[in-house]
mmCIF file of the N, C-alpha and C atoms, coordinates in Angstrom:
data_MODEL
# 
_entry.id   MODEL 
# 
loop_
_atom_site.group_PDB 
_atom_site.id 
_atom_site.type_symbol 
_atom_site.label_atom_id 
_atom_site.label_alt_id 
_atom_site.label_comp_id 
_atom_site.label_asym_id 
_atom_site.label_entity_id 
_atom_site.label_seq_id 
_atom_site.pdbx_PDB_ins_code 
_atom_site.Cartn_x 
_atom_site.Cartn_y 
_atom_site.Cartn_z 
_atom_site.occupancy 
_atom_site.B_iso_or_equiv 
_atom_site.pdbx_formal_charge 
_atom_site.auth_seq_id 
_atom_site.auth_comp_id 
_atom_site.auth_asym_id 
_atom_site.auth_atom_id 
_atom_site.pdbx_PDB_model_num 
ATOM 1   N N  . UNK A 1 1  ? 69.581  -79.885 101.394 1.00 0.00 ? 1  UNK A N  1 
ATOM 2   C CA . UNK A 1 1  ? 70.677  -80.106 100.451 1.00 0.00 ? 1  UNK A CA 1 
ATOM 3   C C  . UNK A 1 1  ? 70.913  -81.602 100.292 1.00 0.00 ? 1  UNK A C  1 
ATOM 4   N N  . UNK A 1 2  ? 71.012  -82.041 99.058  1.00 0.00 ? 2  UNK A N  1 
ATOM 5   C CA . UNK A 1 2  ? 71.216  -83.459 98.794  1.00 0.00 ? 2  UNK A CA 1 
ATOM 6   C C  . UNK A 1 2  ? 72.606  -83.893 99.249  1.00 0.00 ? 2  UNK A C  1 
ATOM 7   N N  . UNK A 1 3  ? 72.698  -85.150 99.608  1.00 0.00 ? 3  UNK A N  1 
ATOM 8   C CA . UNK A 1 3  ? 73.997  -85.647 100.049 1.00 0.00 ? 3  UNK A CA 1 
ATOM 9   C C  . UNK A 1 3  ? 74.968  -85.685 98.881  1.00 0.00 ? 3  UNK A C  1 
ATOM 10  N N  . UNK A 1 4  ? 76.161  -85.198 99.110  1.00 0.00 ? 4  UNK A N  1 
ATOM 11  C CA . UNK A 1 4  ? 77.167  -85.134 98.048  1.00 0.00 ? 4  UNK A CA 1 
ATOM 12  C C  . UNK A 1 4  ? 77.998  -86.411 98.065  1.00 0.00 ? 4  UNK A C  1 
ATOM 13  N N  . UNK A 1 5  ? 77.669  -87.328 97.178  1.00 0.00 ? 5  UNK A N  1 
ATOM 14  C CA . UNK A 1 5  ? 78.330  -88.637 97.194  1.00 0.00 ? 5  UNK A CA 1 
ATOM 15  C C  . UNK A 1 5  ? 79.810  -88.541 96.826  1.00 0.00 ? 5  UNK A C  1 
ATOM 16  N N  . UNK A 1 6  ? 80.152  -87.544 96.028  1.00 0.00 ? 6  UNK A N  1 
ATOM 17  C CA . UNK A 1 6  ? 81.537  -87.464 95.552  1.00 0.00 ? 6  UNK A CA 1 
ATOM 18  C C  . UNK A 1 6  ? 82.445  -86.824 96.583  1.00 0.00 ? 6  UNK A C  1 
ATOM 19  N N  . UNK A 1 7  ? 81.854  -86.115 97.559  1.00 0.00 ? 7  UNK A N  1 
ATOM 20  C CA . UNK A 1 7  ? 82.675  -85.442 98.551  1.00 0.00 ? 7  UNK A CA 1 
ATOM 21  C C  . UNK A 1 7  ? 83.272  -84.150 98.024  1.00 0.00 ? 7  UNK A C  1 
ATOM 22  N N  . UNK A 1 8  ? 82.778  -83.685 96.876  1.00 0.00 ? 8  UNK A N  1 
ATOM 23  C CA . UNK A 1 8  ? 83.352  -82.486 96.258  1.00 0.00 ? 8  UNK A CA 1 
ATOM 24  C C  . UNK A 1 8  ? 83.156  -81.260 97.145  1.00 0.00 ? 8  UNK A C  1 
ATOM 25  N N  . UNK A 1 9  ? 81.969  -81.172 97.759  1.00 0.00 ? 9  UNK A N  1 
ATOM 26  C CA . UNK A 1 9  ? 81.705  -80.016 98.623  1.00 0.00 ? 9  UNK A CA 1 
ATOM 27  C C  . UNK A 1 9  ? 82.687  -79.990 99.781  1.00 0.00 ? 9  UNK A C  1 
ATOM 28  N N  . UNK A 1 10 ? 82.936  -81.158 100.363 1.00 0.00 ? 10 UNK A N  1 
ATOM 29  C CA . UNK A 1 10 ? 83.874  -81.232 101.493 1.00 0.00 ? 10 UNK A CA 1 
ATOM 30  C C  . UNK A 1 10 ? 85.275  -80.834 101.047 1.00 0.00 ? 10 UNK A C  1 
ATOM 31  N N  . UNK A 1 11 ? 85.679  -81.314 99.869  1.00 0.00 ? 11 UNK A N  1 
ATOM 32  C CA . UNK A 1 11 ? 87.016  -80.961 99.377  1.00 0.00 ? 11 UNK A CA 1 
ATOM 33  C C  . UNK A 1 11 ? 87.122  -79.462 99.161  1.00 0.00 ? 11 UNK A C  1 
ATOM 34  N N  . UNK A 1 12 ? 86.085  -78.864 98.583  1.00 0.00 ? 12 UNK A N  1 
ATOM 35  C CA . UNK A 1 12 ? 86.129  -77.416 98.353  1.00 0.00 ? 12 UNK A CA 1 
ATOM 36  C C  . UNK A 1 12 ? 86.225  -76.681 99.677  1.00 0.00 ? 12 UNK A C  1 
ATOM 37  N N  . UNK A 1 13 ? 85.446  -77.141 100.665 1.00 0.00 ? 13 UNK A N  1 
ATOM 38  C CA . UNK A 1 13 ? 85.456  -76.465 101.960 1.00 0.00 ? 13 UNK A CA 1 
ATOM 39  C C  . UNK A 1 13 ? 86.835  -76.602 102.601 1.00 0.00 ? 13 UNK A C  1 
ATOM 40  N N  . UNK A 1 14 ? 87.425  -77.796 102.500 1.00 0.00 ? 14 UNK A N  1 
ATOM 41  C CA . UNK A 1 14 ? 88.755  -78.000 103.085 1.00 0.00 ? 14 UNK A CA 1 
ATOM 42  C C  . UNK A 1 14 ? 89.791  -77.144 102.369 1.00 0.00 ? 14 UNK A C  1 
ATOM 43  N N  . UNK A 1 15 ? 89.652  -77.024 101.056 1.00 0.00 ? 15 UNK A N  1 
ATOM 44  C CA . UNK A 1 15 ? 90.599  -76.207 100.296 1.00 0.00 ? 15 UNK A CA 1 
ATOM 45  C C  . UNK A 1 15 ? 90.463  -74.748 100.706 1.00 0.00 ? 15 UNK A C  1 
ATOM 46  N N  . UNK A 1 16 ? 89.229  -74.317 100.916 1.00 0.00 ? 16 UNK A N  1 
ATOM 47  C CA . UNK A 1 16 ? 88.999  -72.940 101.342 1.00 0.00 ? 16 UNK A CA 1 
ATOM 48  C C  . UNK A 1 16 ? 89.611  -72.697 102.713 1.00 0.00 ? 16 UNK A C  1 
ATOM 49  N N  . UNK A 1 17 ? 89.427  -73.677 103.628 1.00 0.00 ? 17 UNK A N  1 
ATOM 50  C CA . UNK A 1 17 ? 90.022  -73.549 104.965 1.00 0.00 ? 17 UNK A CA 1 
ATOM 51  C C  . UNK A 1 17 ? 91.537  -73.485 104.865 1.00 0.00 ? 17 UNK A C  1 
ATOM 52  N N  . UNK A 1 18 ? 92.107  -74.334 104.017 1.00 0.00 ? 18 UNK A N  1 
ATOM 53  C CA . UNK A 1 18 ? 93.561  -74.368 103.867 1.00 0.00 ? 18 UNK A CA 1 
ATOM 54  C C  . UNK A 1 18 ? 94.066  -73.047 103.298 1.00 0.00 ? 18 UNK A C  1 
ATOM 55  N N  . UNK A 1 19 ? 93.384  -72.543 102.274 1.00 0.00 ? 19 UNK A N  1 
ATOM 56  C CA . UNK A 1 19 ? 93.794  -71.274 101.671 1.00 0.00 ? 19 UNK A CA 1 
ATOM 57  C C  . UNK A 1 19 ? 93.684  -70.132 102.681 1.00 0.00 ? 19 UNK A C  1 
ATOM 58  N N  . UNK A 1 20 ? 92.605  -70.149 103.464 1.00 0.00 ? 20 UNK A N  1 
ATOM 59  C CA . UNK A 1 20 ? 92.431  -69.108 104.480 1.00 0.00 ? 20 UNK A CA 1 
ATOM 60  C C  . UNK A 1 20 ? 93.548  -69.167 105.506 1.00 0.00 ? 20 UNK A C  1 
ATOM 61  N N  . UNK A 1 21 ? 93.893  -70.389 105.935 1.00 0.00 ? 21 UNK A N  1 
ATOM 62  C CA . UNK A 1 21 ? 94.955  -70.550 106.931 1.00 0.00 ? 21 UNK A CA 1 
ATOM 63  C C  . UNK A 1 21 ? 96.287  -70.064 106.374 1.00 0.00 ? 21 UNK A C  1 
ATOM 64  N N  . UNK A 1 22 ? 96.562  -70.360 105.103 1.00 0.00 ? 22 UNK A N  1 
ATOM 65  C CA . UNK A 1 22 ? 97.827  -69.940 104.495 1.00 0.00 ? 22 UNK A CA 1 
ATOM 66  C C  . UNK A 1 22 ? 97.892  -68.418 104.398 1.00 0.00 ? 22 UNK A C  1 
ATOM 67  N N  . UNK A 1 23 ? 96.791  -67.807 103.955 1.00 0.00 ? 23 UNK A N  1 
ATOM 68  C CA . UNK A 1 23 ? 96.761  -66.347 103.821 1.00 0.00 ? 23 UNK A CA 1 
ATOM 69  C C  . UNK A 1 23 ? 96.924  -65.691 105.184 1.00 0.00 ? 23 UNK A C  1 
ATOM 70  N N  . UNK A 1 24 ? 96.237  -66.245 106.195 1.00 0.00 ? 24 UNK A N  1 
ATOM 71  C CA . UNK A 1 24 ? 96.345  -65.675 107.537 1.00 0.00 ? 24 UNK A CA 1 
ATOM 72  C C  . UNK A 1 24 ? 97.768  -65.771 108.050 1.00 0.00 ? 24 UNK A C  1 
ATOM 73  N N  . UNK A 1 25 ? 98.380  -66.946 107.905 1.00 0.00 ? 25 UNK A N  1 
ATOM 74  C CA . UNK A 1 25 ? 99.733  -67.112 108.429 1.00 0.00 ? 25 UNK A CA 1 
ATOM 75  C C  . UNK A 1 25 ? 100.718 -66.211 107.679 1.00 0.00 ? 25 UNK A C  1 
ATOM 76  N N  . UNK A 1 26 ? 100.520 -66.074 106.369 1.00 0.00 ? 26 UNK A N  1 
ATOM 77  C CA . UNK A 1 26 ? 101.394 -65.189 105.605 1.00 0.00 ? 26 UNK A CA 1 
ATOM 78  C C  . UNK A 1 26 ? 101.237 -63.742 106.048 1.00 0.00 ? 26 UNK A C  1 
ATOM 79  N N  . UNK A 1 27 ? 99.989  -63.327 106.246 1.00 0.00 ? 27 UNK A N  1 
ATOM 80  C CA . UNK A 1 27 ? 99.772  -61.938 106.642 1.00 0.00 ? 27 UNK A CA 1 
ATOM 81  C C  . UNK A 1 27 ? 100.333 -61.680 108.033 1.00 0.00 ? 27 UNK A C  1 
ATOM 82  N N  . UNK A 1 28 ? 100.278 -62.677 108.898 1.00 0.00 ? 28 UNK A N  1 
ATOM 83  C CA . UNK A 1 28 ? 100.855 -62.523 110.237 1.00 0.00 ? 28 UNK A CA 1 
ATOM 84  C C  . UNK A 1 28 ? 102.379 -62.431 110.142 1.00 0.00 ? 28 UNK A C  1 
ATOM 85  N N  . UNK A 1 29 ? 102.976 -63.360 109.385 1.00 0.00 ? 29 UNK A N  1 
ATOM 86  C CA . UNK A 1 29 ? 104.434 -63.394 109.259 1.00 0.00 ? 29 UNK A CA 1 
ATOM 87  C C  . UNK A 1 29 ? 104.961 -62.099 108.636 1.00 0.00 ? 29 UNK A C  1 
ATOM 88  N N  . UNK A 1 30 ? 104.249 -61.602 107.618 1.00 0.00 ? 30 UNK A N  1 
ATOM 89  C CA . UNK A 1 30 ? 104.709 -60.381 106.956 1.00 0.00 ? 30 UNK A CA 1 
ATOM 90  C C  . UNK A 1 30 ? 104.259 -59.127 107.697 1.00 0.00 ? 30 UNK A C  1 
ATOM 91  N N  . UNK A 1 31 ? 103.131 -59.219 108.395 1.00 0.00 ? 31 UNK A N  1 
ATOM 92  C CA . UNK A 1 31 ? 102.541 -58.038 109.018 1.00 0.00 ? 31 UNK A CA 1 
ATOM 93  C C  . UNK A 1 31 ? 103.212 -57.650 110.318 1.00 0.00 ? 31 UNK A C  1 
ATOM 94  N N  . UNK A 1 32 ? 103.677 -58.621 111.091 1.00 0.00 ? 32 UNK A N  1 
ATOM 95  C CA . UNK A 1 32 ? 104.283 -58.309 112.384 1.00 0.00 ? 32 UNK A CA 1 
ATOM 96  C C  . UNK A 1 32 ? 105.569 -57.481 112.215 1.00 0.00 ? 32 UNK A C  1 
ATOM 97  N N  . UNK A 1 33 ? 106.501 -57.878 111.365 1.00 0.00 ? 33 UNK A N  1 
ATOM 98  C CA . UNK A 1 33 ? 107.699 -57.041 111.181 1.00 0.00 ? 33 UNK A CA 1 
ATOM 99  C C  . UNK A 1 33 ? 107.346 -55.645 110.644 1.00 0.00 ? 33 UNK A C  1 
ATOM 100 N N  . UNK A 1 34 ? 106.352 -55.570 109.754 1.00 0.00 ? 34 UNK A N  1 
ATOM 101 C CA . UNK A 1 34 ? 105.952 -54.264 109.208 1.00 0.00 ? 34 UNK A CA 1 
ATOM 102 C C  . UNK A 1 34 ? 105.357 -53.393 110.302 1.00 0.00 ? 34 UNK A C  1 
ATOM 103 N N  . UNK A 1 35 ? 104.605 -54.014 111.226 1.00 0.00 ? 35 UNK A N  1 
ATOM 104 C CA . UNK A 1 35 ? 103.998 -53.257 112.316 1.00 0.00 ? 35 UNK A CA 1 
ATOM 105 C C  . UNK A 1 35 ? 105.046 -52.821 113.336 1.00 0.00 ? 35 UNK A C  1 
ATOM 106 N N  . UNK A 1 36 ? 106.094 -53.623 113.510 1.00 0.00 ? 36 UNK A N  1 
ATOM 107 C CA . UNK A 1 36 ? 107.102 -53.324 114.517 1.00 0.00 ? 36 UNK A CA 1 
ATOM 108 C C  . UNK A 1 36 ? 108.205 -52.423 114.001 1.00 0.00 ? 36 UNK A C  1 
ATOM 109 N N  . UNK A 1 37 ? 108.389 -52.391 112.680 1.00 0.00 ? 37 UNK A N  1 
ATOM 110 C CA . UNK A 1 37 ? 109.525 -51.672 112.116 1.00 0.00 ? 37 UNK A CA 1 
ATOM 111 C C  . UNK A 1 37 ? 109.576 -50.194 112.528 1.00 0.00 ? 37 UNK A C  1 
ATOM 112 N N  . UNK A 1 38 ? 108.461 -49.482 112.676 1.00 0.00 ? 38 UNK A N  1 
ATOM 113 C CA . UNK A 1 38 ? 108.577 -48.082 113.139 1.00 0.00 ? 38 UNK A CA 1 
ATOM 114 C C  . UNK A 1 38 ? 109.183 -47.962 114.537 1.00 0.00 ? 38 UNK A C  1 
ATOM 115 N N  . UNK A 1 39 ? 109.056 -48.991 115.339 1.00 0.00 ? 39 UNK A N  1 
ATOM 116 C CA . UNK A 1 39 ? 109.528 -48.927 116.739 1.00 0.00 ? 39 UNK A CA 1 
ATOM 117 C C  . UNK A 1 39 ? 110.948 -49.421 116.892 1.00 0.00 ? 39 UNK A C  1 
ATOM 118 N N  . UNK A 1 40 ? 111.471 -50.055 115.823 1.00 0.00 ? 40 UNK A N  1 
ATOM 119 C CA . UNK A 1 40 ? 112.809 -50.620 115.949 1.00 0.00 ? 40 UNK A CA 1 
ATOM 120 C C  . UNK A 1 40 ? 113.856 -49.549 115.594 1.00 0.00 ? 40 UNK A C  1 
# 
């Protein structure tokens, strides 16, 4: 793979990591109360 002088590939990868982290944290924040609600 040729070297990406613009850094676009790195930015896309970082954006993907950021989006993944946001989705994961949201699913955890929303999922834990939903999982616990039957027991409360």
